PAKETOR-701575 format. One line per 10 residues: for each residue x, y, z of N, C-alpha, C. Coordinates in pm, whole numbers, plus 50000, padded with zeros to 5 digits. Example, Ala and Ser with C-alpha at 12.3 -4.5 7.8 and 13.67 -1.06 7.14 Angstrom:
BEGIN
51319:49431:50780:51230:49550:50780:51320:49670:50780 | 51285:49775:50708:51367:49894:50714:51290:50003:50787 .
***
This chain:
BEGIN
87385:58330:35397:87473:58424:35469:87565:58346:35563 | 87680:58314:35513:87772:58232:35591:87827:58308:35711 | 87823:58440:35705:87878:58519:35816:87772:58554:35921 | 87652:58501:35906:87546:58527:36004:87580:58454:36134 | 87569:58525:36246:87601:58462:36374:87497:58357:36409 | 87539:58233:36415:87450:58122:36441:87441:58088:36589 | 87370:57980:36618:87344:57946:36758:87469:57909:36834 | 87566:57847:36767:87690:57814:36839:87771:57940:36871 | 87760:58041:36785:87824:58169:36816:87763:58230:36942 | 87631:58220:36954:87565:58269:37075:87611:58193:37197 .
87622:58062:37183:87665:57980:37296:87805:58020:37343 | 87893:58052:37250:88032:58081:37283:88055:58228:37318 | 87989:58318:37246:88030:58459:37247:87934:58555:37317 | 87808:58515:37334:87711:58609:37390:87735:58628:37539 | 87748:58755:37580:87774:58789:37720:87649:58856:37777 | 87570:58784:37856:87443:58841:37902:87460:58965:37988 | 87565:58971:38069:87584:59090:38154:87615:59212:38070 | 87695:59195:37965:87725:59306:37876:87600:59351:37802 | 87517:59256:37762:87391:59286:37693:87299:59367:37783 | 87283:59323:37907:87197:59395:38002:87251:59535:38028 .
87383:59546:38043:87443:59677:38072:87424:59773:37954 | 87431:59720:37832:87422:59805:37714:87281:59855:37686 | 87181:59771:37710:87047:59802:37660:86938:59815:37765 | 86966:59782:37892:86858:59774:37989:86880:59857:38115 | 86972:59954:38108:86986:60049:38219:86885:60162:38193 | 86762:60133:38221:86650:60218:38182:86659:60356:38247 | 86636:60459:38164:86637:60596:38214:86775:60659:38219 | 86876:60585:38172:87013:60638:38173:87058:60682:38034 | 86963:60692:37941:86995:60742:37809:87057:60641:37715 | 87049:60512:37746:87100:60411:37655:87002:60394:37539 .
87050:60333:37431:86963:60318:37314:86846:60226:37343 | 86856:60146:37449:86746:60058:37485:86622:60130:37535 | 86637:60255:37579:86522:60329:37634:86408:60340:37533 | 86443:60368:37408:86340:60388:37306:86261:60260:37282 | 86332:60148:37270:86267:60018:37254:86178:59989:37375 | 86233:60006:37494:86162:59968:37615:86035:60051:37634 | 86044:60181:37614:85925:60265:37632:85813:60221:37538 | 85849:60190:37414:85749:60148:37316:85694:60010:37348 | 85783:59913:37368:85741:59775:37387:85665:59758:37518 | 85715:59816:37627:85651:59800:37756:85509:59858:37757 .
85491:59971:37690:85356:60030:37683:85260:59936:37611 | 85304:59883:37498:85216:59798:37420:85192:59663:37488 | 85293:59609:37553:85272:59484:37626:85179:59506:37745 | 85190:59620:37811:85096:59651:37920:84954:59658:37866 | 84937:59721:37751:84804:59729:37690:84751:59590:37656 | 84837:59505:37598:84795:59370:37557:84750:59288:37677 | 84833:59287:37782:84808:59195:37892:84715:59249:38000 | 84680:59376:37992:84579:59429:38085:84444:59448:38015 | 84437:59411:37887:84313:59430:37810:84203:59334:37855 | 84242:59222:37919:84145:59120:37956:84118:59021:37846 .
84176:59043:37728:84154:58955:37614:84261:58847:37603 | 84386:58887:37623:84499:58793:37614:84532:58747:37755 | 84477:58632:37792:84493:58581:37928:84472:58431:37926 | 84498:58365:38039:84475:58221:38045:84562:58153:38148 | 84577:58022:38131:84655:57942:38224:84805:57957:38202 | 84848:57940:38074:84991:57926:38048:85039:58015:37934 | 85151:58081:37957:85223:58157:37855:85362:58097:37842 | 85407:58076:37718:85543:58032:37691:85619:58146:37625 | 85733:58183:37682:85818:58287:37625:85934:58220:37553 | 85947:58249:37424:86051:58190:37341:86165:58290:37322 .
86286:58247:37357:86402:58336:37344:86405:58442:37451 | 86382:58401:37574:86375:58493:37688:86504:58573:37706 | 86618:58509:37675:86745:58574:37703:86766:58588:37852 | 86841:58690:37895:86861:58713:38037:86763:58815:38095 | 86651:58841:38023:86566:58955:38055:86429:58915:38110 | 86370:59007:38186:86236:58986:38241:86138:59094:38197 | 86184:59199:38131:86098:59314:38100:85970:59272:38028 | 85983:59173:37937:85870:59132:37853:85765:59054:37931 | 85798:59014:38053:85708:58930:38134:85636:59008:38243 | 85672:59133:38261:85624:59208:38377:85473:59231:38374 .
85417:59256:38257:85272:59269:38248:85205:59133:38228 | 85276:59042:38162:85218:58909:38134:85184:58834:38261 | 85261:58856:38367:85236:58780:38490:85105:58818:38557 | 85044:58927:38513:84913:58966:38566:84800:58894:38494 | 84831:58834:38377:84726:58775:38293:84732:58624:38284 | 84841:58563:38335:84859:58419:38323:84899:58357:38456 | 84849:58238:38478:84878:58166:38603:85019:58111:38602 | 85062:58058:38488:85194:57996:38475:85267:58057:38357 | 85397:58083:38377:85484:58129:38268:85602:58034:38258 | 85630:57991:38135:85746:57906:38107:85839:57986:38019 .
85964:58001:38061:86061:58078:37984:86160:57983:37920 | 86225:58031:37813:86316:57943:37740:86422:58024:37666 | 86539:57965:37653:86645:58027:37574:86744:57921:37529 | 86805:57943:37414:86903:57848:37362:87033:57851:37443 | 87073:57971:37486:87207:57990:37540:87214:57959:37690 | 87306:57874:37727:87321:57835:37868:87345:57956:37958 | 87431:58048:37914:87465:58164:37997:87344:58254:38020 | 87257:58264:37921:87135:58345:37939:87043:58283:38043 | 87028:58152:38037:86942:58086:38137:87004:58097:38276 | 87136:58089:38286:87203:58106:38415:87182:58247:38469 .
87194:58346:38383:87174:58485:38425:87029:58507:38468 | 86935:58452:38392:86794:58463:38428:86769:58401:38565 | 86829:58286:38589:86809:58217:38718:86867:58294:38835 | 86970:58375:38811:87023:58461:38918:86912:58551:38971 | 86838:58612:38876:86726:58697:38920:86615:58612:38980 | 86580:58502:38915:86467:58421:38960:86487:58373:39103 | 86609:58334:39135:86641:58284:39269:86684:58394:39365 | 86678:58520:39317:86714:58635:39399:86855:58623:39455 | 86947:58588:39366:87086:58564:39404:87170:58692:39394 | 87281:58699:39470:87373:58812:39455:87425:58822:39312 .
87440:58945:39264:87491:58966:39129:87384:58971:39022 | 87257:58949:39060:87148:58957:38963:87129:59101:38917 | 87086:59118:38795:87061:59251:38739:86948:59319:38816 | 86960:59449:38832:86859:59529:38903:86753:59576:38804 | 86636:59518:38813:86526:59551:38722:86431:59656:38780 | 86468:59719:38890:86371:59804:38960:86325:59924:38878 | 86414:59987:38800:86373:60104:38722:86269:60065:38617 | 86293:59954:38548:86197:59907:38448:86070:59858:38517 | 86084:59789:38628:85968:59738:38700:85877:59849:38749 | 85934:59954:38804:85853:60067:38851:85782:60137:38735 .
85850:60144:38621:85790:60204:38502:85668:60124:38457 | 85679:59993:38457:85567:59908:38417:85452:59922:38517 | 85482:59926:38644:85377:59946:38745:85303:60077:38719 | 85377:60182:38681:85315:60310:38650:85226:60299:38526 | 85275:60228:38422:85195:60209:38301:85063:60139:38332 | 85066:60051:38429:84948:59973:38466:84861:60044:38569 | 84892:60169:38598:84808:60247:38688:84843:60232:38835 | 84966:60185:38862:85014:60169:39001:84919:60085:39084 | 84867:59979:39023:84780:59887:39096:84860:59799:39192 | 84986:59780:39160:85077:59706:39248:85208:59782:39261 .
85282:59753:39364:85415:59811:39380:85517:59721:39309 | 85635:59774:39286:85739:59695:39221:85776:59571:39303 | 85796:59578:39434:85826:59454:39508:85715:59350:39496 | 85589:59395:39494:85477:59301:39479:85479:59236:39341 | 85505:59315:39237:85508:59260:39101:85625:59164:39084 | 85741:59200:39136:85858:59112:39124:85831:58978:39192 | 85769:58982:39308:85736:58858:39378:85633:58777:39299 | 85535:58844:39242:85433:58775:39162:85497:58707:39041 | 85586:58778:38972:85649:58721:38854:85733:58599:38891 | 85810:58609:38998:85890:58493:39040:85801:58372:39070 .
85689:58397:39132:85596:58288:39167:85531:58228:39042 | 85509:58311:38941:85439:58267:38820:85529:58183:38729 | 85659:58208:38732:85751:58134:38644:85771:57993:38698 | 85731:57894:38617:85733:57755:38661:85851:57676:38608 | 85903:57710:38490:86014:57636:38432:86104:57730:38352 | 86233:57700:38350:86331:57769:38266:86393:57661:38177 | 86359:57663:38049:86393:57553:37959:86488:57597:37849 | 86558:57501:37791:86636:57525:37671:86542:57522:37552 | 86565:57609:37454:86483:57605:37333:86569:57623:37210 | 86520:57569:37101:86582:57584:36970:86469:57597:36870 .
86452:57716:36812:86336:57742:36727:86341:57664:36596 | 86454:57599:36568:86464:57520:36445:86427:57374:36466 | 86396:57336:36590:86339:57204:36616:86188:57209:36594 | 86134:57099:36543:85989:57092:36523:85916:57118:36654 | 85969:57064:36765:85927:57102:36899:86041:57186:36958 | 86026:57317:36961:86137:57402:37004:86186:57375:37147 | 86104:57311:37230:86141:57286:37369:86192:57143:37390 | 86214:57071:37283:86264:56933:37287:86381:56919:37385 | 86384:56816:37471:86296:56699:37473:86168:56717:37557 | 86149:56835:37614:86028:56859:37695:85907:56873:37603 .
85801:56805:37637:85675:56816:37562:85570:56877:37654 | 85514:56988:37613:85416:57060:37696:85280:57064:37628 | 85173:57074:37705:85043:57103:37644:85050:57237:37573 | 84970:57252:37467:84970:57379:37395:84925:57491:37488 | 84990:57605:37474:84970:57718:37564:84860:57812:37514 | 84814:57897:37603:84716:58000:37568:84781:58117:37497 | 84911:58137:37522:84983:58248:37460:85129:58209:37441 | 85184:58245:37326:85328:58237:37303:85378:58379:37282 | 85481:58414:37355:85542:58547:37350:85686:58531:37301 | 85731:58621:37215:85871:58618:37172:85915:58759:37137 .
86021:58803:37202:86071:58940:37182:86219:58934:37141 | 86250:58998:37030:86390:59010:36984:86459:58875:36971 | 86384:58774:36929:86441:58640:36919:86459:58595:36775 | 86349:58585:36701:86355:58523:36569:86444:58600:36472 | 86445:58733:36481:86529:58810:36389:86678:58795:36421 | 86709:58750:36542:86848:58721:36575:86889:58579:36544 | 86791:58489:36538:86820:58347:36517:86820:58307:36370 | 86745:58380:36287:86719:58336:36150:86802:58417:36050 | 86872:58346:35963:86962:58411:35868:86892:58459:35741 | 86772:58407:35713:86700:58450:35594:86550:58432:35618 .
86472:58478:35522:86326:58475:35537:86272:58332:35545 | 86332:58242:35469:86286:58103:35472:86303:58043:35611 | 86419:58069:35673:86443:58019:35808:86345:58082:35906 | 86313:58210:35888:86219:58278:35977:86081:58211:35971 | 86035:58182:35849:85904:58118:35833:85902:57981:35900 | 86011:57905:35885:86021:57774:35949:86015:57788:36101 | 86093:57881:36157:86096:57900:36302:85960:57947:36353 | 85896:58036:36279:85764:58086:36319:85663:57971:36325 | 85665:57884:36224:85573:57771:36224:85604:57674:36338 | 85730:57659:36372:85766:57570:36483:85713:57623:36616 .
85730:57752:36643:85682:57803:36771:85529:57809:36773 | 85467:57818:36654:85320:57818:36646:85263:57687:36696 | 85337:57577:36682:85290:57446:36728:85271:57442:36879 | 85337:57533:36951:85326:57537:37096:85197:57605:37143 | 85121:57661:37049:85006:57746:37081:84876:57676:37042 | 84778:57681:37130:84650:57618:37102:84568:57703:37003 | 84475:57641:36935:84384:57714:36847:84308:57818:36929 | 84300:57938:36875:84234:58047:36946:84326:58121:37041 | 84447:58068:37060:84545:58133:37146:84614:58248:37075 | 84692:58324:37153:84754:58445:37100:84905:58434:37092 .
84958:58483:36979:85101:58503:36962:85129:58652:36976 | 85224:58686:37063:85266:58825:37080:85414:58833:37044 | 85444:58910:36941:85581:58927:36893:85624:59072:36909 | 85748:59092:36948:85804:59227:36955:85948:59222:36908 | 85992:59328:36842:86130:59329:36796:86162:59452:36713 | 86259:59435:36622:86312:59545:36543:86278:59528:36396 | 86261:59639:36328:86249:59642:36183:86379:59697:36124 | 86421:59638:36013:86538:59690:35942:86671:59669:36010 | 86677:59584:36109:86800:59564:36185:86888:59457:36121 | 87016:59488:36098:87108:59389:36041:87217:59347:36139 .
87235:59424:36248:87334:59385:36348:87306:59456:36479 | 87361:59402:36587:87365:59473:36715:87491:59431:36788 | 87541:59520:36872:87666:59497:36943:87637:59453:37087 | 87713:59355:37132:87713:59316:37274:87859:59320:37318 | 87894:59423:37394:88035:59447:37420:88101:59482:37287 | 88210:59414:37255:88277:59440:37128:88249:59333:37024 | 88144:59253:37048:88109:59145:36955:87984:59186:36877 | 87992:59171:36744:87879:59205:36657:87796:59080:36629 | 87665:59090:36656:87572:58982:36628:87479:59023:36514 | 87447:58927:36429:87366:58955:36310:87219:58972:36344 .
87149:59042:36257:87005:59050:36265:86945:59034:36126 | 86829:58974:36119:86757:58962:35993:86669:59085:35976 | 86690:59157:35867:86617:59281:35844:86472:59251:35808 | 86381:59279:35900:86239:59252:35881:86165:59377:35836 | 86053:59356:35767:85967:59467:35731:85822:59428:35755 | 85735:59526:35754:85594:59503:35788:85528:59405:35693 | 85553:59418:35564:85488:59332:35465:85525:59185:35487 | 85655:59159:35508:85698:59020:35528:85637:58962:35655 | 85636:59038:35761:85581:58988:35886:85433:58954:35872 | 85358:59039:35807:85216:59013:35788:85194:58887:35704 .
85267:58875:35595:85254:58757:35508:85290:58630:35585 | 85396:58635:35664:85442:58517:35737:85340:58473:35840 | 85283:58568:35912:85186:58534:36016:85056:58479:35955 | 85010:58539:35849:84890:58487:35783:84916:58347:35729 | 85035:58326:35673:85072:58195:35622:85087:58090:35730 | 85115:58134:35852:85131:58041:35965:84999:58016:36038 | 84890:58071:35985:84759:58041:36041:84702:58144:36135 | 84756:58267:36129:84714:58370:36225:84625:58477:36162 | 84542:58535:36246:84473:58660:36215:84541:58769:36298 | 84591:58870:36232:84660:58979:36302:84555:59075:36358 .
84557:59090:36489:84460:59180:36552:84516:59320:36576 | 84647:59329:36595:84707:59461:36613:84853:59455:36570 | 84897:59554:36494:85035:59563:36448:85079:59707:36472 | 85162:59728:36572:85206:59862:36610:85353:59881:36574 | 85384:59995:36516:85521:60028:36478:85556:60162:36540 | 85676:60170:36597:85720:60293:36663:85759:60398:36560 | 85754:60522:36602:85812:60630:36524:85958:60645:36565 | 86048:60612:36475:86191:60616:36508:86243:60754:36475 | 86272:60832:36578:86314:60969:36555:86462:60990:36582 | 86520:60907:36668:86660:60925:36703:86750:60883:36588 .
86869:60939:36584:86968:60894:36486:87006:60750:36515 | 87038:60676:36409:87076:60537:36426:87211:60531:36497 | 87217:60468:36615:87342:60463:36691:87433:60352:36639 | 87555:60352:36687:87651:60252:36641:87620:60114:36697 | 87549:60108:36810:87527:59978:36877:87436:59885:36798 | 87343:59941:36719:87249:59860:36641:87185:59951:36537 | 87150:59892:36423:87102:59976:36313:86953:59959:36285 | 86874:59930:36389:86731:59911:36366:86666:60045:36328 | 86563:60035:36243:86493:60153:36193:86370:60187:36276 | 86309:60085:36336:86189:60104:36418:86166:59977:36498 .
86070:59985:36589:86032:59868:36670:85887:59833:36641 | 85851:59707:36668:85715:59663:36642:85665:59575:36756 | 85534:59574:36774:85466:59478:36861:85344:59428:36784 | 85330:59297:36775:85219:59234:36702:85140:59144:36797 | 85009:59154:36790:84921:59059:36857:84842:58986:36749 | 84853:58852:36749:84786:58773:36646:84721:58651:36710 | 84604:58614:36659:84530:58499:36711:84544:58381:36617 | 84572:58264:36673:84587:58143:36592:84449:58095:36548 | 84426:58103:36419:84294:58070:36364:84288:57928:36310 | 84402:57875:36263:84402:57742:36204:84537:57675:36223 .
84535:57543:36223:84658:57465:36224:84712:57457:36081 | 84842:57443:36070:84905:57436:35938:84976:57304:35924 | 85018:57274:35801:85091:57152:35775:85223:57153:35851 | 85264:57036:35900:85393:57027:35968:85505:57062:35872 | 85610:57126:35925:85724:57164:35842:85847:57089:35889 .
***
């Protein structure tokens, strides 16, 4: 697919502020509400279960967002975030450093606190998450070590939301990227994936970005082939009409445990 938006297109064309405005104004009726309600509930369940926890979590393809980390910071001592695009890391750092112009995550943050039983307030959770994040790194899922040149000990959990289906132009590339990020995870550790099924594009402002159309069968085969045992595979009921901004058919959250190491790719 020569017309698939590649990593240099993201570097040049991706506008993190437009992305946040389009999909993360929670409760304002944007198309992101459906994804967020589904994903946040399942991530809260995963990270408050007491099973997926440990010292270190690595988030691959963080983008300019923190929603996927809000429950994770309750289960891990250290979080390392990563993204290919310079502008996304800059936008993320605006929030991390509590700088003027940072995106307001309070609506999503309060929602997550409610999902977790209001054990903490939003200001307490935001402070905890900032304290837990130790590094903001560049990543490229097509490198054998996606965090190159940084070399880290294998983590207890690798998290990735809405990343691989945007980075990979075909199934072969997806399998390669999946195996690369798997190398960051220790045996017995957990991979948590969230994203879209059936998505071929999404809009950021007036720029169209490609998506790899994923389905349940392919995801299961890929994870088993990469050495995982799938412990939970949740798919949303997509009831709304498909909007113009993106053509995804449903959302998914997968929790899988790394059972074996695989051959280097």
